[in-house]
C-alpha positions as CSV (number, residue, x, y, z in Angstrom):
1,M,-19.9,15.9,11.6
2,S,-20.7,12.3,11.5
3,I,-18.6,9.4,10.4
4,E,-20.9,8.7,7.7
5,D,-21.2,12.6,6.5
6,R,-17.4,12.8,6.8
7,D,-17.1,9.4,4.3
8,I,-19.2,11.3,2.1
9,L,-17.2,14.4,2.0
10,V,-14.0,12.5,1.8
11,A,-15.2,10.3,-1.0
12,E,-16.1,13.3,-3.1
13,T,-13.4,16.1,-2.0
14,G,-10.8,14.0,-0.2
15,G,-7.9,15.7,-2.2
16,D,-9.4,19.1,-1.5
17,L,-9.8,18.6,2.0
18,L,-6.4,17.5,2.4
19,F,-4.6,20.1,0.5
20,D,-6.6,23.0,2.3
21,W,-5.3,21.2,5.5
22,L,-1.8,21.1,4.6
23,R,-1.8,24.6,3.3
24,A,-3.9,26.4,5.9
25,T,-3.3,24.2,9.3
26,A,-0.4,22.0,8.8
27,I,2.4,24.2,7.3
28,P,1.9,27.0,9.8
29,F,2.0,25.0,12.6
30,W,5.0,23.0,11.7
31,S,6.7,25.9,10.5
32,S,6.4,28.3,13.7
33,T,5.0,26.5,16.6
34,A,7.1,23.4,15.9
35,W,10.2,25.6,15.8
36,D,12.2,26.2,18.8
37,A,12.3,29.7,19.1
38,G,14.6,30.1,22.0
39,R,17.4,27.9,20.8
40,G,16.5,27.2,17.3
41,G,15.9,24.1,15.3
42,F,12.5,22.1,14.2
43,V,11.3,19.9,17.1
44,E,11.5,15.9,16.5
45,Q,8.0,15.5,17.7
46,T,4.7,16.8,19.5
47,D,2.8,15.3,22.2
48,A,-0.9,14.1,21.5
49,E,-2.1,17.8,22.6
50,G,0.1,19.5,20.0
51,R,2.5,20.8,22.5
52,P,6.1,20.6,20.9
53,D,8.9,18.6,22.7
54,F,11.6,20.9,22.8
55,E,13.9,18.5,24.6
56,A,13.8,15.3,22.6
57,P,17.1,14.7,20.5
58,R,16.8,15.8,17.0
59,R,17.7,13.7,14.2
60,L,19.7,15.4,11.2
61,R,17.5,13.9,8.6
62,V,14.4,15.5,10.2
63,Q,16.0,19.1,10.4
64,A,16.7,18.4,6.8
65,R,13.1,17.0,5.9
66,Q,11.6,20.2,7.4
67,I,13.9,22.6,5.5
68,H,12.8,20.6,2.2
69,V,9.4,21.0,3.1
70,M,9.6,24.5,3.6
71,A,11.5,25.3,0.7
72,E,9.3,23.1,-1.6
73,A,6.1,24.8,0.1
74,E,7.7,28.0,-1.0
75,A,8.6,26.9,-4.6
76,L,5.0,25.5,-5.2
77,G,3.3,29.0,-3.8
78,L,1.5,27.1,-1.1
79,A,2.8,29.5,1.7
80,E,5.5,32.1,2.4
81,T,7.8,29.5,4.0
82,R,11.2,30.7,2.4
83,P,12.1,32.2,5.8
84,A,11.4,28.9,7.8
85,A,13.6,27.0,5.1
86,F,16.7,29.3,5.6
87,R,16.2,29.5,9.2
88,G,16.2,25.9,9.5
89,L,19.2,25.7,7.1
90,D,21.3,28.4,9.5
91,Y,20.7,25.7,12.3
92,L,21.6,22.8,10.4
93,L,24.7,24.3,9.4
94,A,25.4,26.0,12.8
95,H,25.1,22.9,14.7
96,G,25.6,19.8,11.9
97,R,28.2,20.9,9.6
98,A,31.6,19.3,10.2
99,A,30.5,19.0,13.8
100,G,33.4,17.9,15.9
101,G,35.8,19.0,13.6
102,R,35.0,15.8,11.2
103,P,33.6,16.2,7.6
104,G,30.0,15.4,7.0
105,Y,26.9,16.0,9.4
106,P,26.4,14.1,12.8
107,H,23.5,11.6,13.1
108,M,21.6,13.5,16.1
109,L,21.9,16.6,18.2
110,H,20.4,17.4,21.8
111,G,17.9,20.0,22.2
112,D,20.5,22.5,23.0
113,G,22.2,22.0,19.7
114,S,25.1,20.1,21.0
115,V,26.1,16.7,19.5
116,C,24.3,13.6,20.7
117,D,25.5,11.1,18.3
118,A,28.5,11.8,16.2
119,R,27.9,9.1,13.4
120,R,28.2,10.1,10.0
121,D,24.9,8.5,8.6
122,C,24.1,7.8,4.9
123,Y,20.6,8.3,5.2
124,D,21.0,11.3,6.9
125,H,23.3,12.9,4.4
126,A,20.7,11.7,1.4
127,F,18.3,14.1,3.1
128,V,20.7,17.0,3.5
129,L,21.3,16.8,-0.1
130,I,17.5,16.8,-0.6
131,A,17.2,19.9,1.6
132,L,19.8,21.7,-0.2
133,A,18.5,20.9,-3.6
134,S,15.3,22.3,-2.6
135,V,17.0,25.5,-1.1
136,F,19.0,26.1,-4.2
137,K,15.6,25.7,-6.4
138,I,14.4,28.7,-4.7
139,S,17.5,30.7,-4.3
140,R,20.0,29.9,-6.9
141,D,22.8,30.7,-4.4
142,A,26.1,30.0,-5.2
143,Q,26.9,29.1,-1.7
144,I,24.1,26.6,-1.4
145,A,25.9,24.9,-4.6
146,G,29.2,25.0,-2.8
147,L,27.3,23.1,0.1
148,I,26.0,20.3,-2.3
149,D,29.5,19.9,-3.6
150,E,30.9,19.4,-0.2
151,V,28.3,16.7,0.7
152,V,28.7,14.9,-2.4
153,Q,32.5,15.1,-2.0
154,F,32.0,13.2,1.4
155,L,29.8,10.7,0.2
156,D,32.5,9.8,-2.6
157,S,35.5,9.9,-0.1
158,A,34.1,8.3,3.1
159,L,31.1,6.3,2.0
160,V,31.4,4.8,-1.6
161,S,31.6,0.9,-1.2
162,T,33.9,-1.0,-3.5
163,G,31.3,-3.6,-4.0
164,G,28.7,-1.1,-5.2
165,G,26.6,1.5,-3.5
166,Y,27.2,3.2,-0.3
167,L,28.2,1.9,3.1
168,E,25.5,2.7,5.7
169,G,27.8,5.5,7.4
170,E,30.9,6.2,8.8
171,P,31.9,4.0,10.8
172,H,30.1,1.6,8.5
173,A,27.8,-1.0,10.4
174,G,26.0,-3.4,8.3
175,P,23.6,-4.8,7.2
176,R,23.6,-3.0,3.7
177,R,20.2,-1.3,3.3
178,Q,18.2,-0.4,0.3
179,N,16.3,2.6,2.2
180,P,19.5,4.8,2.2
181,H,20.1,4.2,-1.6
182,M,16.6,5.1,-2.4
183,H,16.8,8.4,-0.6
184,L,20.0,8.9,-2.4
185,F,18.3,8.2,-5.7
186,E,15.8,10.9,-4.4
187,A,18.6,13.2,-3.7
188,F,20.2,12.9,-7.0
189,I,17.0,13.4,-9.0
190,G,16.4,16.8,-6.9
191,L,19.6,17.9,-7.8
192,Y,19.3,17.0,-11.2
193,E,16.1,18.9,-11.3
194,A,17.1,21.8,-9.7
195,T,20.6,22.4,-11.2
196,G,20.4,20.8,-14.6
197,N,23.8,19.1,-13.8
198,P,23.8,15.8,-15.8
199,D,26.2,14.1,-13.3
200,Y,23.3,14.0,-11.0
201,A,21.3,12.0,-13.4
202,T,24.1,9.8,-14.0
203,R,24.4,9.0,-10.3
204,A,20.8,8.5,-10.0
205,A,20.9,5.8,-13.0
206,A,24.0,4.2,-11.3
207,L,22.0,3.7,-8.1
208,L,18.9,2.4,-9.7
209,D,21.2,-0.2,-11.6
210,F,22.6,-1.1,-8.3
211,I,19.2,-1.6,-6.6
212,T,17.7,-3.7,-9.4
213,G,20.7,-5.7,-9.6
214,R,21.1,-6.3,-5.8
215,F,18.0,-5.8,-3.8
216,L,14.8,-7.3,-6.1
217,H,14.6,-10.8,-5.5
218,G,13.1,-13.9,-7.2
219,R,10.9,-14.0,-10.1
220,D,8.4,-11.4,-8.5
221,R,11.3,-8.8,-8.1
222,L,10.3,-8.4,-4.6
223,L,12.5,-5.4,-3.0
224,L,14.6,-6.7,0.1
225,E,15.5,-4.3,2.7
226,V,18.7,-5.6,3.8
227,L,21.7,-7.5,2.6
228,D,24.9,-8.7,4.1
229,D,28.1,-6.9,3.4
230,D,29.0,-8.9,0.6
231,L,25.4,-8.2,-0.8
232,N,24.1,-11.4,-0.5
233,M,20.7,-12.3,1.1
234,L,21.0,-12.0,4.6
235,P,20.4,-15.3,6.6
236,G,17.6,-15.8,9.2
237,P,14.3,-13.8,9.3
238,R,15.7,-10.6,9.0
239,G,16.9,-11.0,5.4
240,L,13.3,-12.0,4.5
241,S,12.1,-8.5,5.5
242,L,10.0,-6.5,2.9
243,E,8.1,-3.1,3.6
244,P,5.4,-2.7,1.3
245,G,5.8,1.0,1.8
246,H,8.9,1.2,0.2
247,M,7.9,-0.6,-3.0
248,A,5.3,2.1,-3.3
249,E,7.6,4.9,-2.7
250,W,9.9,3.5,-5.5
251,V,7.0,3.4,-7.8
252,W,6.5,7.5,-7.5
253,L,10.3,7.9,-7.5
254,L,10.5,6.1,-10.8
255,G,7.9,8.2,-12.1
256,R,9.6,11.2,-11.0
257,Y,12.9,10.0,-12.6
258,G,11.1,8.9,-15.8
259,R,9.6,12.5,-16.4
260,L,13.1,14.3,-15.9
261,T,15.5,11.8,-17.8
262,G,13.0,10.2,-20.4
263,A,14.0,6.9,-19.1
264,D,11.3,3.9,-19.6
265,V,10.5,3.0,-16.1
266,Q,6.8,1.7,-16.6
267,P,7.9,-2.0,-16.4
268,L,9.8,-1.9,-13.4
269,Q,6.9,0.5,-11.9
270,R,4.4,-2.1,-12.6
271,T,6.5,-4.7,-11.0
272,L,7.1,-2.8,-7.8
273,M,3.5,-1.7,-7.7
274,A,2.3,-5.5,-7.8
275,G,4.8,-6.5,-5.2
276,A,3.5,-3.5,-2.9
277,L,-0.3,-4.3,-3.4
278,R,0.4,-8.1,-2.9
279,F,0.7,-7.5,0.8
280,A,-2.0,-5.0,1.2
281,L,-4.5,-5.7,4.1
282,P,-8.0,-6.6,3.2
283,S,-9.0,-3.0,4.1
284,G,-6.6,-1.7,1.5
285,F,-3.9,-0.2,3.9
286,L,-0.3,-1.1,3.8
287,P,1.2,-3.0,6.9
288,D,4.3,-1.9,8.3
289,E,6.4,-5.1,7.5
290,V,5.9,-8.5,5.7
291,S,8.2,-11.4,5.1
292,L,9.1,-12.8,1.6
293,D,7.0,-15.9,2.2
294,G,4.0,-13.8,2.6
295,R,3.8,-13.8,6.3
296,I,2.7,-10.3,7.8
297,L,5.6,-9.4,10.4
298,R,4.1,-6.3,11.7
299,A,0.4,-5.5,11.0
300,T,0.5,-2.2,12.4
301,R,0.0,0.4,9.8
302,R,1.8,3.8,10.0
303,T,1.0,7.0,8.2
304,W,3.9,7.0,5.6
305,P,3.2,3.8,3.7
306,Q,-0.1,5.0,3.3
307,T,1.0,8.4,1.8
308,E,3.4,6.4,-0.6
309,L,0.7,4.0,-1.5
310,L,-1.4,7.2,-2.9
311,K,1.7,8.6,-4.4
312,A,2.2,5.3,-6.1
313,E,-1.3,5.0,-7.3
314,L,-1.0,8.6,-8.8
315,A,2.3,7.6,-10.6
316,M,0.6,4.6,-12.0
317,L,-2.4,6.7,-13.1
318,E,0.0,9.5,-14.7
319,A,1.6,6.3,-16.5
320,G,-1.6,5.2,-18.1
321,A,-1.7,2.2,-16.1
322,G,-3.9,3.0,-12.9
323,A,-7.3,4.0,-11.9
324,Q,-8.8,7.1,-10.1
325,A,-11.0,5.1,-8.1
326,S,-7.8,3.4,-6.8
327,V,-6.6,7.0,-6.2
328,R,-9.7,8.1,-4.5
329,A,-9.6,5.2,-2.2
330,A,-6.1,5.9,-1.0
331,E,-6.7,9.5,-0.5
332,K,-10.0,8.3,1.7
333,R,-7.7,6.2,3.7
334,L,-5.2,8.7,4.2
335,M,-8.1,11.0,5.5
336,G,-8.3,8.6,8.5
337,Y,-4.9,9.7,9.8
338,V,-4.8,13.5,9.6
339,R,-6.3,16.1,11.7
340,A,-5.9,14.1,14.8
341,P,-5.3,14.2,17.8
342,Y,-5.1,17.7,17.2
343,P,-5.9,19.9,14.2
344,A,-2.3,20.1,12.6
345,G,-1.3,16.4,13.6
346,W,-1.6,13.1,12.5
347,I,-1.9,9.5,13.8
348,D,1.3,7.7,13.4
349,R,0.1,4.6,13.8
350,F,-2.9,2.0,14.0
351,D,-2.5,-1.3,15.4
352,A,-3.6,-4.5,13.9
353,A,-7.3,-4.2,15.2
354,G,-7.3,-0.6,13.5
355,A,-7.1,1.2,16.9
356,P,-4.9,4.4,17.0
357,V,-1.6,3.7,18.8
358,A,-1.1,6.3,21.5
359,G,2.4,8.0,21.2
360,P,3.8,11.2,19.9
361,T,3.4,12.7,16.4
362,P,6.7,12.5,14.6
363,A,7.9,15.6,12.5
364,S,9.4,13.2,10.0
365,T,6.1,12.5,8.6
366,L,5.4,15.8,7.5
367,Y,7.6,15.2,4.3
368,H,5.5,12.1,3.5
369,L,2.2,13.7,3.8
370,F,3.6,17.0,2.0
371,W,4.5,15.1,-1.5
372,A,1.4,12.7,-1.4
373,I,-1.0,15.6,-0.9
374,T,0.9,18.0,-3.4
375,E,1.3,15.3,-5.9
376,R,-2.5,14.4,-6.0
377,R,-3.1,18.2,-6.6
378,R,-0.5,18.2,-9.4
379,V,-2.0,15.0,-11.2
380,L,-5.7,15.7,-10.7
381,G,-5.9,19.2,-9.8
382,G,-8.7,20.4,-7.4
383,V,-10.2,23.6,-5.8
384,V,-8.6,25.4,-2.9
385,R,-11.4,26.4,-0.6
386,Q,-11.3,29.5,1.3
387,G,-12.0,29.8,5.1
């Protein structure tokens, strides 16, 4: 197929092509081939040929993300991935839960399942909760509910900060970051959706207040990535760092929060969407990192910010403040990442000139792709093509 023919197909049916790829190619590969059948665990990455890297250290957040995707694929009827979700959960519990005799989950495991990095990381625990919420959704298992309570108790006892929000981990190492709080917000939304427990909605609301009160900066309310330990702007270039992909990600999360709770989130959605689009490249892609003063710090463009832009465009469309043309353009750009360099893979990063950057395919990105593609189908629908 020529590039021109492929562009026409993408423009007309990009969402259906992406959905078919996710359902028929990506999920089967990442639930089976990318599972370590000998020692257990989802692999951290594959090489450019699609060969799983069984020896690379495994972040707990990636194990949790893959469990989450497999459980959600089962819940949505995309694939019979319940066994993969529970297989992943068994591995997570066997090698992560209270590893080393300490509460919580370690940051990283070796390929053989032994602990590589024993730090208890806030970001990781957000994804453990996200995974457990999804497994509870498909199982309604009281034991899963008990595991959720255990993680929440760990957060409350070890990571709650007297100044607001949560510390980065145990032991704590600054600076304070918005990203773990964003995913804890996501976790509490997911827990509220799965359990109906209003405490989780209250926790999500408190995190939203914390982020809007501390991390949104200036008249334009741009989302800072880091603050110092006193929750003030970090001095130097690092304190000016912005990631447009995270602003877009918040737009989608706010839409989900609004649907579940009835909260009026549209003004904040519009503000964050304007912030994300303000830094878009002329091609429409989101760069990896920019500065508060408008400079592009990293003109490379990873896959995940483009998935978040598609999700944000869908959220704005659903809120009555977006356009289908913007959604189509975002999904067309995303099509340039997937199905390469092997059928179930994706190009993780393009350089500033638009050329693919050689490197492994990270498993962590499946979570971003899954939600971008399934949300497109939820909002706009589509036809599943057989064969």
